[in-house]
LOGUMI-760379 format. One record per residue (C-alpha): residue number from 1; residue in one letter; y, z, x. Coordinates in steps of 0.2 Angstrom, whole numbers, m for minus. Example, Ala and Ser with C-alpha at 12.3 -4.5 7.8 and 13.67 -1.06 7.14 Angstrom:
residues 2
[1,A,[m22,39,62]]
[2,S,[m5,36,68]]
This chain:
residues 92
[1,M,[m147,76,m114]]
[2,D,[m145,57,m109]]
[3,I,[m132,56,m123]]
[4,R,[m124,36,m117]]
[5,E,[m112,24,m125]]
[6,T,[m102,9,m125]]
[7,T,[m86,9,m125]]
[8,I,[m71,m7,m122]]
[9,F,[m60,m6,m111]]
[10,I,[m44,m21,m111]]
[11,I,[m36,m22,m94]]
[12,K,[m16,m29,m90]]
[13,G,[m11,m34,m75]]
[14,K,[m13,m47,m64]]
[15,V,[m31,m49,m69]]
[16,Q,[m35,m66,m72]]
[17,G,[m38,m81,m57]]
[18,V,[m38,m67,m45]]
[19,Y,[m57,m65,m42]]
[20,Y,[m54,m50,m54]]
[21,R,[m74,m54,m67]]
[22,V,[m85,m57,m53]]
[23,S,[m79,m42,m43]]
[24,I,[m83,m29,m59]]
[25,Q,[m98,m38,m59]]
[26,R,[m105,m36,m45]]
[27,A,[m99,m19,m41]]
[28,A,[m107,m12,m58]]
[29,Q,[m121,m22,m55]]
[30,K,[m126,m11,m37]]
[31,V,[m124,4,m47]]
[32,G,[m134,m2,m61]]
[33,F,[m123,m4,m74]]
[34,N,[m125,m13,m92]]
[35,G,[m112,m23,m102]]
[36,Y,[m101,m39,m98]]
[37,V,[m82,m42,m93]]
[38,K,[m74,m59,m100]]
[39,N,[m53,m63,m100]]
[40,L,[m46,m65,m114]]
[41,P,[m32,m75,m121]]
[42,N,[m17,m66,m116]]
[43,G,[m20,m66,m100]]
[44,D,[m29,m48,m102]]
[45,V,[m48,m46,m97]]
[46,E,[m59,m37,m109]]
[47,A,[m75,m26,m100]]
[48,G,[m89,m17,m112]]
[49,V,[m99,m6,m104]]
[50,Y,[m115,6,m110]]
[51,C,[m118,20,m100]]
[52,K,[m121,43,m100]]
[53,K,[m106,46,m101]]
[54,E,[m104,57,m87]]
[55,N,[m105,41,m79]]
[56,L,[m90,33,m87]]
[57,E,[m76,37,m73]]
[58,K,[m85,31,m62]]
[59,F,[m84,12,m72]]
[60,V,[m65,18,m71]]
[61,K,[m64,18,m55]]
[62,I,[m73,1,m54]]
[63,L,[m61,m6,m67]]
[64,K,[m44,1,m55]]
[65,L,[m50,m6,m38]]
[66,G,[m55,m23,m45]]
[67,S,[m54,m36,m33]]
[68,S,[m40,m37,m17]]
[69,S,[m30,m49,m27]]
[70,S,[m28,m42,m42]]
[71,K,[m16,m27,m49]]
[72,V,[m21,m16,m61]]
[73,K,[m6,m10,m72]]
[74,R,[m14,m3,m87]]
[75,I,[m33,1,m94]]
[76,T,[m36,6,m110]]
[77,R,[m52,12,m122]]
[78,K,[m61,14,m138]]
[79,K,[m80,19,m144]]
[80,S,[m89,7,m149]]
[81,E,[m105,2,m158]]
[82,L,[m113,m12,m147]]
[83,L,[m128,m10,m138]]
[84,L,[m128,m18,m121]]
[85,S,[m144,m14,m111]]
[86,K,[m148,m31,m102]]
[87,G,[m136,m29,m86]]
[88,F,[m118,m35,m82]]
[89,E,[m116,m52,m89]]
[90,I,[m96,m63,m85]]
[91,R,[m92,m70,m102]]
[92,S,[m83,m83,m108]]
């Protein structure tokens, strides 16, 4: 069974101004994830992904790894009804 769902993540830590979004986009595209990553006004980063449930932890690993200059302190997640199916983009 091919169950796919959209999950939205909020990433806290040193994640803005350190090439975090670009690193997430490149890694996600390499694996074939659909979704987005964007900076939030409060200094956090939001990422959304649409994938099979069994691939969700692969995406979390990408978020934790980030860029060489980033430092992820906490990641929270929630399910969403958004349909993200056109590649992986950086949003502003």
